[in-house]
One Martini backbone bead per residue (centre of mass of N, CA, C, O) as a GRO file, in nm:
protein
  170
    1UNK     BB    1  -0.633   0.355  -0.264
    2UNK     BB    2  -0.576   0.575  -0.007
    3UNK     BB    3  -0.505   0.352   0.190
    4UNK     BB    4  -0.543   0.022   0.236
    5UNK     BB    5  -0.499  -0.080   0.320
    6UNK     BB    6  -0.103  -0.154   0.337
    7UNK     BB    7   0.177  -0.274   0.185
    8UNK     BB    8   0.267  -0.490   0.234
    9UNK     BB    9   0.280  -0.520   0.052
   10UNK     BB   10   0.268  -0.347  -0.108
   11UNK     BB   11   0.374  -0.172  -0.291
   12UNK     BB   12   0.255  -0.298  -0.536
   13UNK     BB   13  -0.028  -0.312  -0.476
   14UNK     BB   14  -0.060  -0.021  -0.460
   15UNK     BB   15  -0.008   0.045  -0.757
   16UNK     BB   16  -0.297  -0.118  -0.836
   17UNK     BB   17  -0.504  -0.067  -0.555
   18UNK     BB   18  -0.498   0.248  -0.406
   19UNK     BB   19  -0.673   0.501  -0.536
   20UNK     BB   20  -0.851   0.489  -0.274
   21UNK     BB   21  -0.987   0.566   0.008
   22UNK     BB   22  -1.032   0.486   0.320
   23UNK     BB   23  -1.314   0.439   0.458
   24UNK     BB   24  -1.385   0.769   0.452
   25UNK     BB   25  -1.116   0.940   0.508
   26UNK     BB   26  -1.036   1.086   0.189
   27UNK     BB   27  -1.065   0.973  -0.072
   28UNK     BB   28  -0.984   1.046  -0.367
   29UNK     BB   29  -0.756   1.145  -0.558
   30UNK     BB   30  -0.658   1.447  -0.740
   31UNK     BB   31  -0.538   1.225  -0.932
   32UNK     BB   32  -0.509   0.974  -1.169
   33UNK     BB   33  -0.171   0.905  -1.112
   34UNK     BB   34  -0.017   0.870  -0.820
   35UNK     BB   35   0.234   0.672  -0.902
   36UNK     BB   36   0.393   0.900  -1.061
   37UNK     BB   37   0.518   1.037  -0.798
   38UNK     BB   38   0.616   0.745  -0.706
   39UNK     BB   39   0.905   0.549  -0.770
   40UNK     BB   40   0.780   0.236  -0.715
   41UNK     BB   41   0.843  -0.071  -0.694
   42UNK     BB   42   0.731  -0.374  -0.728
   43UNK     BB   43   0.623  -0.667  -0.541
   44UNK     BB   44   0.433  -0.752  -0.773
   45UNK     BB   45   0.321  -0.892  -1.034
   46UNK     BB   46   0.096  -0.875  -1.278
   47UNK     BB   47   0.024  -1.174  -1.265
   48UNK     BB   48  -0.037  -1.194  -0.965
   49UNK     BB   49  -0.258  -0.981  -0.957
   50UNK     BB   50  -0.443  -1.117  -1.167
   51UNK     BB   51  -0.477  -1.394  -1.016
   52UNK     BB   52  -0.623  -1.214  -0.767
   53UNK     BB   53  -0.814  -0.980  -0.924
   54UNK     BB   54  -0.649  -0.749  -1.020
   55UNK     BB   55  -0.674  -0.439  -1.165
   56UNK     BB   56  -0.567  -0.224  -1.370
   57UNK     BB   57  -0.553   0.093  -1.382
   58UNK     BB   58  -0.793   0.327  -1.519
   59UNK     BB   59  -0.904   0.577  -1.677
   60UNK     BB   60  -1.233   0.644  -1.555
   61UNK     BB   61  -1.233   0.418  -1.350
   62UNK     BB   62  -1.367   0.298  -1.096
   63UNK     BB   63  -1.274   0.275  -0.759
   64UNK     BB   64  -1.229   0.015  -0.532
   65UNK     BB   65  -1.216  -0.150  -0.277
   66UNK     BB   66  -1.049  -0.385  -0.120
   67UNK     BB   67  -1.034  -0.722  -0.127
   68UNK     BB   68  -0.918  -0.931   0.106
   69UNK     BB   69  -0.886  -1.192  -0.064
   70UNK     BB   70  -0.681  -1.063  -0.260
   71UNK     BB   71  -0.460  -1.002  -0.058
   72UNK     BB   72  -0.425  -1.289   0.045
   73UNK     BB   73  -0.341  -1.404  -0.222
   74UNK     BB   74  -0.083  -1.239  -0.253
   75UNK     BB   75   0.047  -1.322   0.016
   76UNK     BB   76   0.053  -1.629  -0.050
   77UNK     BB   77   0.259  -1.610  -0.289
   78UNK     BB   78   0.483  -1.522  -0.040
   79UNK     BB   79   0.428  -1.641   0.244
   80UNK     BB   80   0.252  -1.406   0.448
   81UNK     BB   81   0.070  -1.630   0.576
   82UNK     BB   82  -0.061  -1.841   0.818
   83UNK     BB   83  -0.356  -1.789   0.715
   84UNK     BB   84  -0.669  -1.657   0.624
   85UNK     BB   85  -0.610  -1.410   0.866
   86UNK     BB   86  -0.295  -1.435   0.931
   87UNK     BB   87  -0.019  -1.257   0.956
   88UNK     BB   88   0.329  -1.290   0.881
   89UNK     BB   89   0.537  -1.066   1.010
   90UNK     BB   90   0.814  -1.196   0.963
   91UNK     BB   91   0.781  -1.251   0.659
   92UNK     BB   92   0.734  -0.961   0.577
   93UNK     BB   93   0.997  -0.847   0.678
   94UNK     BB   94   1.179  -1.027   0.506
   95UNK     BB   95   1.064  -0.945   0.231
   96UNK     BB   96   1.134  -0.640   0.260
   97UNK     BB   97   1.438  -0.682   0.289
   98UNK     BB   98   1.478  -0.800   0.008
   99UNK     BB   99   1.357  -0.565  -0.149
  100UNK     BB  100   1.559  -0.342  -0.033
  101UNK     BB  101   1.817  -0.472  -0.146
  102UNK     BB  102   1.705  -0.391  -0.450
  103UNK     BB  103   1.582  -0.102  -0.307
  104UNK     BB  104   1.768   0.113  -0.142
  105UNK     BB  105   1.607   0.386  -0.144
  106UNK     BB  106   1.373   0.238   0.056
  107UNK     BB  107   1.483   0.138   0.327
  108UNK     BB  108   1.425   0.357   0.542
  109UNK     BB  109   1.124   0.384   0.488
  110UNK     BB  110   1.047   0.083   0.537
  111UNK     BB  111   1.162   0.053   0.821
  112UNK     BB  112   0.972   0.263   0.950
  113UNK     BB  113   0.707   0.129   0.863
  114UNK     BB  114   0.747  -0.138   1.010
  115UNK     BB  115   0.745  -0.026   1.301
  116UNK     BB  116   0.441   0.087   1.273
  117UNK     BB  117   0.281  -0.167   1.100
  118UNK     BB  118   0.404  -0.450   1.213
  119UNK     BB  119   0.101  -0.530   1.363
  120UNK     BB  120  -0.186  -0.648   1.508
  121UNK     BB  121  -0.270  -0.332   1.621
  122UNK     BB  122  -0.320  -0.181   1.380
  123UNK     BB  123  -0.456   0.081   1.254
  124UNK     BB  124  -0.801   0.127   1.139
  125UNK     BB  125  -1.060   0.030   0.998
  126UNK     BB  126  -1.285  -0.185   1.146
  127UNK     BB  127  -1.363  -0.337   0.862
  128UNK     BB  128  -1.075  -0.410   0.837
  129UNK     BB  129  -0.844  -0.612   0.773
  130UNK     BB  130  -0.527  -0.674   0.854
  131UNK     BB  131  -0.398  -0.657   0.576
  132UNK     BB  132  -0.525  -0.382   0.515
  133UNK     BB  133  -0.406  -0.217   0.752
  134UNK     BB  134  -0.111  -0.267   0.686
  135UNK     BB  135  -0.110  -0.161   0.397
  136UNK     BB  136  -0.203   0.121   0.461
  137UNK     BB  137   0.020   0.203   0.649
  138UNK     BB  138   0.256   0.148   0.457
  139UNK     BB  139   0.168   0.337   0.241
  140UNK     BB  140   0.173   0.605   0.390
  141UNK     BB  141   0.464   0.589   0.485
  142UNK     BB  142   0.596   0.550   0.204
  143UNK     BB  143   0.463   0.771   0.030
  144UNK     BB  144   0.522   1.018   0.225
  145UNK     BB  145   0.852   0.908   0.213
  146UNK     BB  146   0.948   0.932  -0.068
  147UNK     BB  147   1.264   0.908  -0.241
  148UNK     BB  148   1.097   0.931  -0.547
  149UNK     BB  149   0.986   1.228  -0.600
  150UNK     BB  150   0.790   1.419  -0.793
  151UNK     BB  151   0.833   1.754  -0.917
  152UNK     BB  152   0.505   1.890  -0.926
  153UNK     BB  153   0.189   2.000  -0.929
  154UNK     BB  154   0.046   1.728  -0.915
  155UNK     BB  155   0.224   1.613  -0.673
  156UNK     BB  156   0.155   1.835  -0.474
  157UNK     BB  157  -0.142   1.759  -0.448
  158UNK     BB  158  -0.090   1.474  -0.348
  159UNK     BB  159   0.068   1.545  -0.093
  160UNK     BB  160  -0.155   1.703   0.045
  161UNK     BB  161  -0.359   1.473   0.052
  162UNK     BB  162  -0.186   1.277   0.220
  163UNK     BB  163  -0.157   1.457   0.471
  164UNK     BB  164  -0.462   1.463   0.531
  165UNK     BB  165  -0.503   1.160   0.561
  166UNK     BB  166  -0.295   1.103   0.780
  167UNK     BB  167  -0.426   1.288   0.995
  168UNK     BB  168  -0.685   1.095   1.011
  169UNK     BB  169  -0.514   0.833   1.112
  170UNK     BB  170  -0.373   0.976   1.388
   0.00000   0.00000   0.00000
């Protein structure tokens, strides 16, 4: 789901749950495995994602929008929620700082995304919950400015798609 609905967190969440566009904004990506274009380390383990009901993406399987309860589950695993609806923005920022300390190539990109996306009034589809809007925003900012982008025809198509989606979000 190319869209959010951002990362917060999740850069990792994104890697296994973002292949479809946010609520009608841009649709599915033009390639089967968009995360092969940006070599972004996971924020959450496969076990954590599975425990919260995320399925690993498979070729040919329809991708569905993210269920907010699944995102909240993931965020709770890292103590990133104040309660069932409210994101702890300070905890998310701290978590991302620790993550970028181990993934230094992404520090500048994630720092810029945090400035734009870690806020209660982050824009996004009106039906999306706050965790979803934050993750979508973080995803677009991080993925669009990926410091480890693969240069090939497939990824060029993905980059163009992402630029078109981002233009619709801003």
